[in-house]
LUMKOL-635454 format. One record per residue (C-alpha): residue number from 0; residue in one letter; x, y, z. Coordinates in pm, whole numbers. Layout:
BEGIN
NUM_a_X_Y_Z
...
# end
This chain:
BEGIN
0_m_-12111_-481_-2629
1_r_-12407_-274_-2634
2_a_-12600_-539_-2419
3_s_-12306_-534_-2176
4_f_-12279_-146_-2160
5_a_-12669_-146_-2081
6_a_-12619_-410_-1791
7_l_-12374_-220_-1657
8_c_-12555_79_-1653
9_r_-12867_-67_-1493
10_t_-12603_-248_-1215
11_f_-12463_104_-1142
12_a_-12826_272_-1106
13_a_-12947_-3_-880
14_l_-12615_47_-637
15_t_-12678_435_-659
16_a_-13043_387_-545
17_l_-12942_131_-272
18_s_-12676_385_-136
19_l_-12928_688_-148
20_l_-13152_455_58
21_c_-12910_375_302
22_l_-12839_739_359
23_a_-13172_842_417
24_e_-13226_551_652
25_a_-12919_671_849
26_a_-13039_1033_859
27_a_-13355_966_959
28_a_-13188_738_1231
29_q_-13020_1028_1352
30_e_-13308_1246_1359
31_t_-13508_990_1547
32_p_-13264_825_1759
33_s_-13378_513_1970
34_p_-13374_601_2330
35_g_-13152_399_2549
36_p_-13207_230_2853
37_a_-13268_458_3151
38_y_-13029_501_3423
39_i_-12973_683_3771
40_p_-12614_823_3832
41_s_-12471_883_4202
42_v_-12159_965_4380
43_e_-12074_738_4690
44_g_-11792_830_4938
45_a_-11799_1160_4907
46_p_-11718_1338_5271
47_s_-11973_1625_5205
48_e_-12290_1659_5020
49_d_-12149_1991_4891
50_l_-11856_1811_4712
51_a_-12091_1527_4587
52_r_-12292_1792_4433
53_s_-11988_1947_4296
54_l_-11877_1634_4139
55_a_-12244_1568_3972
56_d_-12245_1915_3820
57_l_-11914_1869_3629
58_a_-12046_1546_3482
59_e_-12210_1487_3149
60_t_-12317_1161_3310
61_f_-12558_1371_3511
62_r_-12634_1639_3289
63_l_-12730_1398_2987
64_r_-12939_1168_3205
65_d_-13255_1231_3012
66_r_-13059_1115_2670
67_p_-12916_781_2778
68_p_-12696_618_2510
69_g_-12818_303_2329
70_s_-12593_55_2517
71_r_-12398_-30_2838
72_l_-12070_13_2634
73_l_-12143_362_2529
74_l_-12300_479_2881
75_e_-11970_351_3051
76_r_-11748_545_2797
77_r_-11972_852_2890
78_a_-11924_789_3279
79_r_-11538_749_3241
80_a_-11488_1049_3020
81_d_-11605_1269_3324
82_l_-11346_1100_3538
83_p_-11044_1346_3478
84_a_-11231_1667_3546
85_m_-11411_1512_3832
86_e_-11024_1417_3926
87_k_-10931_1767_3889
88_l_-11189_1921_4111
89_l_-11082_1683_4391
90_r_-10737_1807_4374
91_a_-10857_2164_4373
92_e_-11055_2073_4701
93_g_-10753_1948_4908
94_f_-10792_1574_4832
95_l_-10463_1505_4653
96_k_-10465_1143_4715
97_a_-10813_1061_4610
98_r_-10912_764_4419
99_l_-11226_783_4190
100_d_-11365_508_3981
101_v_-11715_420_3817
102_a_-11905_135_3788
103_v_-12235_63_3552
104_r_-12480_-176_3757
105_t_-12701_-365_3471
106_k_-12868_-606_3684
107_e_-13081_-316_3862
108_r_-13377_-128_3689
109_p_-13316_147_3589
110_w_-12931_93_3554
111_q_-12715_238_3821
112_v_-12400_456_3734
113_v_-12179_462_4063
114_f_-11890_713_4071
115_r_-11693_536_4370
116_l_-11503_785_4565
117_d_-11218_734_4817
118_p_-11123_1098_4901
119_g_-10821_981_5117
120_p_-10689_1267_5361
121_a_-10751_1609_5314
122_f_-10437_1805_5288
123_l_-10379_2104_5520
124_l_-10229_2429_5459
125_g_-9847_2424_5610
126_r_-9611_2710_5547
127_v_-9776_3030_5404
128_a_-9570_3331_5276
129_a_-9596_3629_5056
130_s_-9257_3732_4903
131_l_-9147_4028_4695
132_a_-9016_3985_4344
133_p_-8629_3992_4308
134_d_-8683_4274_4054
135_g_-8906_4478_4293
136_p_-8852_4717_4584
137_r_-8755_4555_4886
138_d_-8882_4824_5161
139_v_-9252_4677_5137
140_d_-9436_4551_5458
141_l_-9610_4252_5299
142_p_-9959_4137_5428
143_l_-9943_3854_5696
144_p_-10101_3518_5569
145_a_-10416_3558_5810
146_e_-10483_3886_5638
147_l_-10482_3696_5295
148_g_-10733_3434_5421
149_l_-10430_3159_5426
150_q_-10433_3001_5792
151_p_-10204_2726_5841
152_g_-10372_2394_5961
153_e_-10680_2478_5760
154_r_-10793_2275_5460
155_f_-10599_2350_5151
156_t_-10812_2449_4848
157_a_-10701_2609_4502
158_r_-10978_2851_4551
159_k_-10818_3004_4866
160_v_-10490_3048_4719
161_l_-10625_3205_4410
162_d_-10848_3418_4640
163_a_-10525_3500_4849
164_e_-10337_3613_4536
165_e_-10640_3896_4460
166_i_-10646_3967_4833
167_l_-10286_4042_4831
168_l_-10304_4269_4506
169_r_-10609_4444_4671
170_l_-10416_4519_5008
171_l_-10116_4660_4836
172_g_-10353_4885_4624
173_e_-10496_5015_4953
174_r_-10167_5059_5082
175_g_-10010_5305_4837
176_y_-9923_5095_4549
177_p_-10124_5146_4233
178_f_-9992_4862_4014
179_p_-9904_4558_4217
180_a_-9861_4234_3992
181_r_-9824_3866_4038
182_a_-9476_3760_4037
183_g_-9523_3384_4083
184_r_-9701_3104_4277
185_r_-9515_2827_4447
186_v_-9765_2529_4567
187_v_-9577_2213_4705
188_a_-9775_1928_4855
189_d_-9588_1689_5094
190_h_-9771_1348_5074
191_a_-9596_1243_5393
192_t_-9723_1505_5622
193_h_-10058_1569_5407
194_t_-9984_1937_5394
195_v_-9918_2189_5121
196_d_-9683_2492_5142
197_v_-9768_2810_4947
198_d_-9556_3081_4869
199_l_-9714_3393_4672
200_a_-9468_3627_4502
201_v_-9556_3983_4437
202_n_-9412_4280_4245
203_p_-9565_4594_4403
204_g_-9448_4836_4164
205_p_-9371_5223_4292
206_r_-9539_5349_4578
207_a_-9775_5670_4451
208_a_-9991_5958_4585
209_f_-10307_6092_4420
210_g_-10234_6360_4147
211_d_-10471_6565_3955
212_t_-10807_6459_3867
213_a_-10961_6525_3523
214_f_-11338_6530_3445
215_r_-11525_6427_3132
216_g_-11858_6473_3085
217_l_-11966_6767_3306
218_a_-12217_6969_3149
219_g_-12474_7186_3408
220_s_-12282_7066_3719
221_d_-12008_7287_3901
222_a_-11683_7116_3863
223_a_-11572_7247_4196
224_h_-11861_7087_4368
225_v_-11805_6746_4188
226_r_-11437_6780_4298
227_s_-11556_6833_4673
228_l_-11721_6485_4659
229_l_-11435_6323_4582
230_p_-11261_6147_4880
231_w_-10904_6252_4846
232_k_-10694_6575_4800
233_p_-10376_6576_4560
234_g_-10069_6448_4748
235_q_-10229_6224_4953
236_p_-10104_5846_4951
237_y_-10288_5638_4687
238_d_-10565_5411_4841
239_l_-10769_5198_4616
240_r_-11074_5221_4833
241_l_-11109_5579_4808
242_l_-11151_5534_4411
243_e_-11459_5300_4529
244_a_-11581_5567_4780
245_a_-11565_5829_4503
246_r_-11777_5612_4280
247_s_-12059_5587_4558
248_a_-12049_5930_4638
249_l_-12084_6061_4259
250_y_-12393_5814_4223
251_g_-12530_5889_4564
252_s_-12532_6294_4472
253_g_-12811_6184_4234
254_l_-12666_6419_3942
255_f_-12531_6138_3746
256_s_-12652_5792_3562
257_y_-12303_5681_3459
258_v_-11990_5704_3639
259_e_-11629_5593_3574
260_v_-11337_5636_3822
261_a_-11003_5518_3688
262_p_-10651_5585_3762
263_a_-10386_5642_3481
264_t_-10162_5388_3367
265_a_-9856_5552_3457
266_l_-9735_5820_3708
267_d_-9672_6176_3636
268_p_-9327_6346_3615
269_d_-9386_6418_3979
270_g_-9441_6073_4082
271_r_-9800_6116_4145
272_l_-10089_5933_3971
273_p_-10343_6116_3793
274_i_-10701_6025_3815
275_r_-10996_6035_3539
276_v_-11346_6101_3631
277_g_-11612_6028_3343
278_v_-11972_6070_3401
279_t_-12298_6106_3218
280_e_-12533_6360_3396
281_r_-12877_6277_3443
282_l_-13174_6497_3320
283_p_-13200_6768_3586
284_r_-13590_6777_3593
285_t_-13831_6509_3679
286_v_-14213_6509_3674
287_r_-14405_6239_3825
288_a_-14808_6192_3783
289_g_-15001_5908_3981
290_l_-15335_5790_4083
291_e_-15409_5602_4393
292_y_-15713_5438_4549
293_t_-15750_5328_4918
294_t_-16035_5273_5138
295_d_-15910_5524_5354
296_f_-15918_5814_5136
297_g_-16083_5698_4836
298_p_-15944_5779_4497
299_g_-15678_6054_4457
300_v_-15409_6202_4257
301_k_-15027_6268_4334
302_l_-14818_6517_4153
303_g_-14439_6582_4188
304_w_-14150_6801_4008
305_d_-13820_6769_4102
306_h_-13484_6949_4015
307_r_-13173_6765_4089
308_n_-12918_7058_4037
309_l_-13095_7364_4085
310_l_-12777_7596_4104
311_g_-12490_7358_3987
312_n_-12396_7229_4317
313_g_-12621_6965_4343
314_e_-12911_7138_4514
315_k_-13234_6934_4516
316_l_-13568_7091_4483
317_g_-13853_6907_4518
318_l_-14247_6994_4480
319_s_-14542_6784_4531
320_l_-14918_6807_4573
321_t_-15157_6524_4711
322_y_-15535_6557_4655
323_n_-15807_6355_4766
324_e_-16149_6389_4918
325_y_-15991_6410_5264
326_i_-15628_6548_5238
327_q_-15515_6846_4991
328_k_-15161_6934_5066
329_l_-14871_7122_4875
330_s_-14553_7071_5008
331_g_-14165_7163_4890
332_d_-13839_7037_5015
333_l_-13490_7203_4891
334_r_-13189_7022_5011
335_k_-12836_7178_4969
336_p_-12543_6920_5023
337_h_-12186_7009_5190
338_f_-12339_7305_5367
339_l_-12028_7472_5557
340_r_-11868_7122_5601
341_d_-11843_6804_5343
342_d_-12049_6564_5579
343_q_-12330_6815_5621
344_n_-12650_6914_5423
345_l_-12910_7182_5501
346_a_-13274_7097_5469
347_l_-13549_7309_5409
348_h_-13899_7205_5440
349_g_-14250_7376_5375
350_e_-14606_7271_5341
351_a_-14946_7396_5356
352_g_-15292_7245_5335
353_n_-15621_7098_5461
354_e_-15678_6744_5625
355_r_-16029_6613_5706
356_t_-16025_6297_5907
357_d_-16294_6141_6147
358_a_-16097_6246_6425
359_y_-16035_6630_6357
360_v_-16024_6904_6086
361_l_-15709_7070_6004
362_a_-15581_7387_5825
363_l_-15196_7411_5829
364_a_-14889_7576_5747
365_d_-14569_7454_5849
366_t_-14202_7543_5777
367_s_-13869_7405_5916
368_a_-13471_7403_5870
369_s_-13256_7136_5975
370_l_-12884_7038_5952
371_e_-12817_6681_5868
372_r_-12483_6544_5948
373_r_-12348_6185_5835
374_l_-12186_6037_6159
375_l_-12117_5681_5979
376_r_-12160_5581_5623
377_q_-12501_5472_5707
378_v_-12582_5659_6017
379_t_-12707_6008_5975
380_a_-12822_6278_6281
381_s_-13034_6582_6223
382_l_-13135_6891_6423
383_g_-13349_7201_6307
384_l_-13588_7458_6374
385_g_-13941_7498_6294
386_y_-14267_7668_6307
387_r_-14630_7562_6247
388_v_-14949_7766_6251
389_s_-15248_7554_6243
390_r_-15659_7598_6298
391_v_-15753_7257_6458
392_e_-16134_7137_6501
393_d_-16146_6856_6737
394_k_-16482_6675_6641
395_k_-16523_6475_6959
396_l_-16430_6747_7198
397_d_-16649_6997_6978
398_t_-16376_7228_6999
399_e_-16195_7469_6740
400_d_-15842_7624_6845
401_d_-15584_7841_6651
402_f_-15239_7704_6728
403_g_-14863_7852_6686
404_h_-14619_7593_6786
405_a_-14237_7657_6760
406_y_-14044_7308_6770
407_v_-13685_7177_6766
408_p_-13690_6874_6549
409_a_-13384_6601_6604
410_g_-13338_6258_6468
411_l_-13095_5965_6448
412_m_-13145_5776_6159
413_g_-12954_5427_6015
414_d_-13039_5270_5689
415_w_-12854_4931_5545
416_r_-13111_4841_5311
417_d_-13001_4691_4985
418_d_-13290_4876_4810
419_v_-13519_5135_4903
420_l_-13852_5044_4719
421_d_-13791_4662_4743
422_p_-13529_4573_5019
423_g_-13428_4187_5044
424_s_-13186_4233_5315
425_g_-13035_4485_5591
426_a_-13231_4704_5833
427_t_-13339_5031_5927
428_f_-13391_5251_6249
429_s_-13505_5608_6351
430_v_-13546_5800_6640
431_l_-13740_6115_6580
432_g_-13862_6378_6833
433_a_-13916_6755_6896
434_p_-14022_6964_7196
435_y_-14320_7187_7099
436_a_-14415_7539_7254
437_d_-14720_7724_7168
438_t_-14670_8101_7107
439_l_-15030_8219_7129
440_g_-15093_8142_7477
441_n_-15216_7805_7494
442_p_-15102_7614_7769
443_n_-14998_7281_7579
444_s_-14639_7258_7537
445_f_-14517_6903_7510
446_f_-14235_6667_7394
447_k_-14311_6447_7124
448_y_-14099_6155_7020
449_r_-14143_5800_6799
450_a_-13893_5511_6764
451_s_-13918_5289_6456
452_g_-13697_4972_6297
453_t_-13736_4734_6044
454_g_-13556_4424_5920
455_y_-13547_4215_5582
456_l_-13426_3862_5567
457_g_-13377_3672_5271
458_l_-13516_3331_5285
459_l_-13443_3232_4914
460_e_-13196_3386_4674
461_d_-13300_3643_4441
462_k_-13535_3788_4704
463_r_-13778_3492_4607
464_a_-13881_3506_4959
465_v_-13803_3769_5208
466_l_-13906_3800_5588
467_a_-14028_4158_5667
468_l_-14055_4292_6012
469_r_-14137_4618_6155
470_g_-14167_4767_6513
471_s_-14264_5128_6609
472_w_-14321_5266_6982
473_g_-14403_5651_7033
474_q_-14482_5878_7351
475_i_-14570_6248_7419
476_w_-14470_6386_7766
477_g_-14667_6682_7860
478_p_-15036_6746_7921
479_s_-15347_6532_7911
480_r_-15442_6395_7584
481_d_-15718_6640_7546
482_n_-15498_6938_7603
483_i_-15276_6796_7307
484_p_-15387_6923_6949
485_a_-15573_6648_6789
486_d_-15372_6651_6459
487_l_-15042_6595_6688
488_r_-15155_6309_6886
489_f_-15077_5953_6801
490_y_-15313_5721_6577
491_a_-15291_5394_6451
492_g_-15479_5222_6144
493_g_-15453_5230_5761
494_g_-15235_5135_5483
495_g_-14910_5210_5669
496_s_-14998_5110_6008
497_v_-15243_4836_6083
498_r_-15387_4697_5761
499_g_-15736_4597_5793
500_y_-15854_4910_6027
501_a_-15969_5242_5873
502_y_-15736_5517_5902
503_q_-15645_5635_6248
504_t_-15928_5407_6416
505_a_-15707_5119_6552
506_g_-15679_5284_6888
507_n_-15907_5483_7139
508_m_-16234_5562_7014
509_i_-16558_5758_7157
510_d_-16870_5720_7019
511_d_-16704_5512_6726
512_e_-16494_5787_6628
513_p_-16111_5823_6669
514_v_-15945_6048_6945
515_g_-15576_5945_6949
516_g_-15339_5883_7218
517_k_-15046_6010_7384
518_s_-14863_5651_7322
519_l_-14850_5426_7037
520_g_-14731_5067_6956
521_e_-14720_4911_6641
522_v_-14597_4560_6493
523_s_-14595_4412_6132
524_g_-14461_4132_5974
525_e_-14488_4003_5608
526_i_-14345_3726_5401
527_r_-14272_3869_5049
528_l_-14311_3575_4780
529_k_-14198_3580_4427
530_v_-14424_3352_4229
531_t_-14269_3476_3882
532_e_-14054_3741_3766
533_d_-14317_3994_3720
534_f_-14589_3893_4017
535_g_-14569_3808_4387
536_i_-14792_3771_4687
537_v_-14758_3887_5022
538_p_-14932_3732_5347
539_f_-14948_3975_5614
540_l_-15027_4035_5997
541_d_-15001_4380_6146
542_g_-15105_4485_6515
543_g_-15095_4830_6707
544_s_-15302_5057_6909
545_t_-15304_5389_7092
546_y_-15362_5467_7440
547_e_-15462_5758_7643
548_g_-15198_5746_7893
549_f_-14807_5796_7875
550_l_-14781_5410_7907
551_p_-15067_5124_7828
552_e_-15307_5021_8071
553_t_-15413_4668_8187
554_g_-15696_4566_7968
555_e_-15657_4832_7684
556_e_-15675_4648_7354
557_f_-15442_4572_7091
558_y_-15571_4552_6749
559_w_-15471_4277_6477
560_g_-15524_4274_6122
561_a_-15422_4017_5862
562_g_-15449_3997_5486
563_l_-15299_3921_5133
564_g_-15110_4133_4897
565_l_-15035_4139_4532
566_r_-14728_4278_4379
567_y_-14614_4379_4042
568_y_-14267_4418_3998
569_t_-14165_4712_3757
570_t_-13789_4854_3687
571_v_-13867_5110_3943
572_g_-13992_4926_4234
573_p_-14299_4689_4299
574_i_-14664_4820_4272
575_r_-14860_4669_4582
576_l_-15232_4605_4627
577_d_-15304_4494_4981
578_v_-15652_4369_5101
579_g_-15647_4357_5495
580_f_-15907_4233_5734
581_p_-15956_4315_6114
582_l_-15919_4008_6336
583_n_-16070_4166_6626
584_p_-16329_4394_6467
585_r_-16592_4627_6670
586_s_-16930_4699_6527
587_s_-16813_5006_6373
588_d_-16528_4864_6177
589_d_-16565_4737_5796
590_p_-16503_4402_5714
591_f_-16209_4454_5501
592_q_-15960_4770_5389
593_v_-15795_4806_5034
594_y_-15469_4979_4997
595_g_-15256_5041_4670
596_s_-14914_5238_4613
597_l_-14599_5215_4464
598_g_-14310_5039_4671
599_q_-14346_4780_4952
600_s_-14573_4863_5269
601_f_-14238_4925_5449
# end
C-alpha cells in the first residue's frame, strides 16, 4: 500500500510538471507569435477614391496589415468581420442597394484580400420638409429645405440629414428661439425610384427677447464699459449670433484671458432671457525686452511697456524704446475705444529720437491724433491730424534743414488673417496717405501715399506649407525728389523690404549711397515649410526699387534678392532668421545680409 501511494505521488508530480511546461510554452508562444503570411488589402468597385479610402479606414484588415494572422482561415475571418461596418457606411453614403463581399486570394504572393463592391444606384433626396411638433407653437416660419442644405435631387447621405438638423436648430436660435429641440426624424427610402424622403420635426420652444445681463469676474474693468461691448440691448429679440459676437468683442478688447457668454436655462417672469457673462481679466501690465541683430543695424535692444486698462474703460497705453547704433527712438501710443460712438476709437501717437543712415541724419519729434472707425468687421478707416518737427541732414546733397510739417494722415485697412504673427490663410490690404504742408517757409508741400497687400494660401494642413505673397506701391505728388525731405522719401532694401540688400540701398544711388525716390515698387514671395513641430525653413524671393520720378522710366533697375530662412516656432509666434543674397548686385553691395526678429517677415 505504501509503494502504491509513492507511485501515485510520483505520477502526480510528473503530470504537474508537464502541465506547467505546456503553460510556459503557450505563454512564450503568445509573447512571440509566429508571423502569418503577408497580404495586401484593397477595395474594388468603389465609385470614388474618397469612398474607397473611407471604407479602408473602417476596416481592421487594413489597419492590421502589418500583423497578419497565422492562417488563411483566420485572415478570411478578420476580413468578414469588417463587412458590417463597411456596409453601414455605404448605406450612410446613399448606396442603399450596395452589395459587398470579400475574397482572399492565396495563389498570389503576397496574398490579396479584395473587398469587392457593387455600389448599385446612389439614392437621391426626394421630398424634404421641416415640420413643427404637435405640442409646440404653430405660428413659426420654418426654414426652407435649401436653407438646411437639403436640395431635392442631390445625393442622399446620412451626414447631410444630421447637419440639416443642426442648421435647423441654429436658424431658430438666430430667429428668436433660445430653446429649440429635436422632435423626430423620418427618413423613408423608395427602392423603386431610388429616392429618400426626409422630414425633420422640431419644437421651437418659446420666442424670447434679451433680458438682463449679469457679470462675473470683473475686477479692474468698469462694468459699464464692458456692458457697452455687448452687441445687444435688453428687450431686443434674441439672436444666437449676438452671443458669438459678444465673445469675439470681449476677447478682442484685450482685457480678458477667458470669456464665457451663456444664456440662462429659463425665461424670467417677464418672458425675457437673462444672459450670464463670466470673464477672467488679464494682468493689465506687460513688460517686453528683446535683443536683435541684423546686418542693417547691427546689435540692438527693444524695450516695451503696455497697460491694457489704464482708466478702467479699456484704454491701452504702450511705450517702446529702440536702441542700436543707427536708431535711438522713444515712442508712445494711447488708444481709447468707443470714443464718441461704439464703432470708433481715438488713437494718440507720439515719438522722438534720432536716426542715422547712409542717406541722412535725422532728429525728429512727431505727434498725431486719429479717429479709427470700423466700417465692416475686418475693415477700418482712419483720419487724423499730426505735426512733426525735424532737422534733416541730407548727406548726398550736403544740406541741413529744419522742417515743421503739418499733415493729415488717412487710411483704409482690411485684415482677414487667421493669425497675426504666423498667418496660414487670409489676406490684408492697406492704403495709407497724407498731405504734408511745411509751416517754416520751405516750399516743399506734397502728398504721399502707399498701398500694400498680402495674401496667404495654405498648401498643406496645419500650416505645414504656406505660400505667402506681398506687394507694395507708393508715390509722392509734389516737388522734385531733392526738394522733399530725405527722411520722407521712399527707400527699398532691408529686412522688411528687399532682403539681400542693405537698408535703403535697393534703389536710387549716387556715389554708391542711397538718395531715395518719389515712387516705390516692391514684391515678395516665400514658401513657409514646417519641417518639425518646432522648426521650419523658408525659401524666399524679394524684388523692389525706388525711382527718381513719379513713375519708373525705361531702363531703371529693379533689384532682386533671394535666400533661405529658418523658423523656430514658439507659443507667441515664430522666431525668424533670414539670410538674403542680392541677385543683381553692384560693386557696393555686400555678398549677403542677415535678419532676425519675432514673427514672420510679413
